[in-house]
N, C-alpha and C positions, 0 to 999 in steps of 0.2 A: 732792110730795117729790122731791128731787133727790139722786142718789148720784154721787159723783165718784171714779173710779178714778185713783189717783196712782202715778207711778213717778218715777225719778230724772230722766229726760229727756223724758217725756211723749210718747214715740213708740210703739214696738212693744209693750212690756210693758203699759203702761196701756191701750192699745187692745185688746189681747187680754183683759185683765182686764175691760174694759167689756163686751166681747162675752160673756164668761162670766157676768158679773152679769146681763145681759139674759136669758140662757138660764136661770139659776137663778130669777130672778123669774117667768119664764114657767112653769117647772116647779112653783113654789110657788103659782101662780095669782094673783100680785100684778100689778095693772094700775095705770096712771096714775102710774108713777114714771119720771122723767127720768133718764137715765144718760149720763154724759160722761166724758172722760178729760183728764188734765193732768199737767204736770210738777210736782214738789214745790215748786220755787221760785216758781211762778205761783199755786199753790193758796192761797186765803185762806178763812177761816171763813165768809164770806158767799157763797161760790160754790156751796155745797151744804149739805144737812142731814146727810149721812153721807158719810164718806170711807173708801175701801178701799185698803189698801196692804200691801206686803210688810214683813216684820219688819226688813229691811235698811235701810229708810228711816223706820221708825216713830218713832224718837227725833226726827227732824227734823219730823215731822208732829204733834207734841204740841200745837201751837197751834191746830189745826183744829177741835177740838170732838169730836163723835161720830165714832169711828173703828172700823173693823174691821181688825185686824192679822192677816195671814196668814203662817203658817210657810212655805208654798209657794204662790206666786201661780198655779201651774199645777195645783194640786190642786182640781178642781171640787167634789169631795165636801166638803172643808174649807170652801170658799167658801160652798156652799149651806147647810151646817150653821150657820156663823157668821152668815150673812145671815138665816137663819130665826130664830135666837136674838135677833138685834138688832131685827128687825122686830117680833117678839113683845113685846120690852121697850118698844118705842116705840108699841105698840098698833095696829100696821098689819097684823098678821097674826093 
């Protein structure tokens, strides 16, 4: 499985989100998941199985498929809770 953190420019915000996703996966005991980051305009549905983004760009990411939309990309608790819920739905947790 691959998770792609997405932001508007693909630089700082998505990289920070990638690192937070890695931390959440570790805390949840999930292994074998590849995590990367990208800007929204380069993201395509074939790049990952799950896309994580902030609500500010969520409308533009509707074409990507399975997504997690965060109210705040810096809220680690929100990220972990939504990631856990989505991984349970996908049968990976």
